[in-house]
C-alpha positions as CSV (number, residue, x, y, z in Angstrom):
1,M,0.0,0.0,0.0
2,S,1.3,3.5,-0.8
3,F,1.5,6.0,2.0
4,Q,2.5,9.6,2.7
5,M,5.2,10.6,5.1
6,A,4.5,13.5,7.4
7,P,7.6,14.4,9.5
8,S,6.6,16.0,12.8
9,I,8.6,19.1,13.6
10,L,8.0,18.5,17.3
11,S,11.3,16.6,17.2
12,A,13.1,19.0,14.9
13,D,15.7,21.6,16.0
14,F,13.5,24.6,16.7
15,A,16.5,26.9,16.2
16,H,16.9,25.6,12.7
17,L,13.4,24.7,11.6
18,A,13.9,25.9,8.0
19,R,17.0,23.7,7.6
20,D,15.3,20.6,9.1
21,I,12.2,21.1,7.0
22,A,14.3,21.5,3.8
23,A,16.2,18.3,4.7
24,A,12.9,16.4,5.3
25,E,11.5,17.6,2.0
26,A,14.7,16.6,0.2
27,G,14.2,13.1,1.7
28,G,10.7,12.8,0.3
29,A,8.4,14.2,2.9
30,D,4.9,14.6,1.5
31,L,3.5,16.8,4.4
32,I,4.9,18.7,7.3
33,H,3.2,17.8,10.5
34,V,2.8,20.7,13.1
35,D,1.8,19.8,16.6
36,V,0.0,22.7,18.4
37,M,-0.3,22.2,22.2
38,D,-1.8,24.6,24.7
39,G,-0.8,23.2,28.1
40,H,-4.4,22.5,29.0
41,F,-5.7,19.7,26.8
42,V,-2.2,18.2,26.8
43,P,0.6,18.8,29.4
44,N,2.9,20.7,27.1
45,I,3.1,24.0,25.2
46,T,4.5,24.3,21.7
47,I,3.7,26.8,18.9
48,G,1.0,29.1,17.6
49,P,-0.1,30.8,14.4
50,P,3.0,33.1,14.0
51,V,5.3,30.1,13.8
52,V,2.9,28.4,11.3
53,K,3.0,31.6,9.2
54,A,6.8,31.5,9.2
55,L,6.8,27.8,8.3
56,K,4.5,28.5,5.4
57,R,7.2,30.8,3.9
58,V,9.8,28.0,3.8
59,A,7.9,24.7,3.4
60,T,7.1,23.5,-0.1
61,R,4.8,20.7,1.2
62,P,1.3,21.1,2.8
63,L,1.2,22.0,6.5
64,D,-0.7,19.3,8.4
65,V,-1.6,21.2,11.6
66,H,-2.8,19.1,14.6
67,L,-4.6,21.1,17.2
68,M,-4.1,19.6,20.7
69,V,-5.9,22.4,22.4
70,Q,-8.9,22.8,24.7
71,D,-10.9,25.2,22.5
72,P,-9.9,24.6,18.8
73,D,-12.9,26.7,17.5
74,A,-11.2,29.8,18.9
75,Y,-8.1,29.3,16.7
76,L,-9.4,27.9,13.4
77,N,-9.4,31.3,11.6
78,A,-5.9,32.2,12.8
79,F,-4.3,28.9,11.8
80,A,-6.1,28.9,8.4
81,A,-4.9,32.5,7.8
82,A,-1.4,31.5,8.8
83,G,-1.2,28.8,6.1
84,A,-2.5,25.5,7.5
85,D,-3.5,23.2,4.6
86,M,-5.0,20.6,7.0
87,L,-6.5,21.1,10.5
88,S,-7.1,18.2,12.8
89,V,-9.2,18.6,15.9
90,H,-9.8,16.2,18.8
91,V,-13.3,14.7,19.2
92,E,-12.7,14.7,23.0
93,V,-13.0,18.4,23.4
94,L,-15.8,19.2,20.8
95,P,-19.4,18.9,21.8
96,H,-20.4,20.3,18.4
97,L,-17.9,18.4,16.2
98,H,-20.0,18.6,13.0
99,R,-20.2,22.4,13.2
100,T,-16.4,22.6,13.7
101,L,-15.7,20.4,10.7
102,E,-18.0,22.5,8.5
103,A,-16.2,25.6,9.8
104,I,-12.8,24.2,8.8
105,R,-13.9,23.3,5.4
106,A,-15.5,26.7,4.9
107,L,-12.0,28.2,5.4
108,G,-10.8,26.1,2.4
109,V,-8.8,23.8,4.7
110,K,-9.0,20.0,4.9
111,A,-10.7,18.9,8.1
112,G,-9.5,16.0,10.2
113,V,-10.8,14.3,13.4
114,V,-8.3,13.0,15.9
115,L,-9.0,10.1,18.3
116,N,-6.9,9.6,21.4
117,P,-5.8,6.0,22.2
118,S,-8.7,5.5,24.6
119,T,-11.4,7.1,22.4
120,P,-13.6,4.5,20.6
121,V,-13.8,4.4,16.8
122,S,-17.6,4.7,17.0
123,M,-17.1,8.4,17.7
124,L,-16.6,8.8,13.9
125,E,-20.1,7.4,13.0
126,E,-22.0,10.6,12.7
127,V,-19.2,12.7,11.1
128,A,-17.7,10.4,8.5
129,S,-19.1,12.3,5.6
130,E,-17.6,15.6,6.9
131,V,-14.0,14.2,7.4
132,D,-11.2,14.6,5.0
133,H,-8.8,12.5,7.1
134,V,-8.8,10.6,10.4
135,L,-5.8,10.9,12.8
136,L,-5.4,8.1,15.2
137,M,-3.0,8.7,18.1
138,S,-0.8,5.7,18.8
139,V,0.6,7.4,21.9
140,N,-1.1,9.6,24.5
141,P,-0.5,13.1,23.1
142,G,1.6,15.7,24.7
143,F,5.2,14.7,24.2
144,G,7.4,13.3,21.4
145,G,9.5,10.1,21.7
146,Q,6.9,7.9,23.3
147,K,6.4,4.2,22.6
148,F,3.9,3.0,20.1
149,I,0.7,1.4,21.6
150,P,0.4,-2.0,19.9
151,S,-3.4,-2.1,20.1
152,T,-3.4,0.8,17.6
153,L,-3.0,-1.8,14.8
154,D,-6.4,-3.3,15.4
155,K,-7.9,0.2,15.8
156,I,-6.6,1.2,12.4
157,R,-8.3,-1.8,10.8
158,R,-11.6,-1.1,12.6
159,T,-11.4,2.6,11.6
160,R,-10.9,1.6,8.0
161,A,-13.8,-0.8,8.1
162,L,-16.1,1.8,9.7
163,L,-15.2,4.5,7.1
164,D,-15.6,2.0,4.2
165,R,-19.0,0.9,5.5
166,L,-20.1,4.6,5.7
167,G,-18.8,5.3,2.2
168,S,-15.9,7.5,3.3
169,R,-12.5,7.3,1.5
170,A,-10.8,9.5,4.1
171,P,-7.3,8.4,4.6
172,I,-6.1,7.2,8.1
173,E,-3.2,9.1,9.6
174,V,-1.3,7.6,12.5
175,D,0.9,9.6,14.9
176,G,3.1,8.4,17.7
177,G,6.1,6.1,18.2
178,I,6.4,5.0,14.6
179,D,9.9,3.8,13.6
180,A,11.5,1.2,11.4
181,S,10.4,-1.6,13.7
182,N,6.7,-1.1,13.3
183,I,6.0,1.1,10.2
184,A,5.4,-2.0,8.0
185,A,2.7,-3.2,10.4
186,V,1.1,0.2,10.6
187,V,0.9,0.6,6.8
188,S,-0.3,-3.0,6.4
189,A,-3.1,-2.3,8.9
190,G,-4.4,0.5,6.6
191,A,-2.5,3.7,7.6
192,Q,-2.1,6.1,4.6
193,I,-0.3,9.0,6.3
194,I,2.5,8.3,8.7
195,V,3.6,10.9,11.2
196,A,7.1,10.4,12.5
197,G,9.1,12.8,14.7
198,Q,11.9,11.3,16.7
199,S,12.6,8.6,14.0
200,V,13.0,11.3,11.4
201,F,14.8,14.1,13.2
202,G,16.3,12.4,16.2
203,G,19.5,11.2,14.4
204,G,20.3,14.5,12.7
205,H,19.8,13.2,9.1
206,P,16.1,13.6,8.2
207,A,16.5,12.7,4.5
208,A,18.3,9.4,5.2
209,A,15.8,8.6,8.0
210,I,12.8,9.0,5.7
211,A,14.4,6.8,3.1
212,A,15.1,4.2,5.8
213,L,11.5,4.3,7.0
214,R,10.1,3.9,3.5
215,A,12.5,0.9,3.0
216,A,11.3,-0.6,6.3
217,A,7.7,-0.2,5.3
218,R,8.4,-2.3,2.1
């Protein structure tokens, strides 16, 4: 199965983001994954719209922005204006998820729903027709470098089955703990977008790391 690579800049060198993004793109990155954390929904704080706007000036691949925030509705316009091509929001914090997805699409941005490891796949039932992609967390969000949760593999398969049953062709994105030891299993289970941070940027050679991940997936 073909898949897209979305290196997560959470593990990049924040003092040299332009350099690291260029290296990842040279290595075949299809998307640039941007983790936005607010210190409330997850126990960490990262970046906001001004940084995304700066990334947009240097990145040649679409910006895949993952909003790990308590009130994503308050930031949709700002991140869309900053240059996000994809916005993913967590079902766990949105009582009016359908409305939020419509709002994202109205901004001309692809809309994604994120499920934490303990969130059931059934939460997608009523919004499958409004979703451009589904992001499954394979670690508990908040920090990079965590270990992959093995039960995610079955969750990928169940998510694909649910989406297919409801007539949705939305790709499944998987984020957390993916490296050469498990990427083949993740892709085989049905993941079409692979987010990888530490395994891409941790060794200091993003282009070579992406090539190694693609080889491992085969």
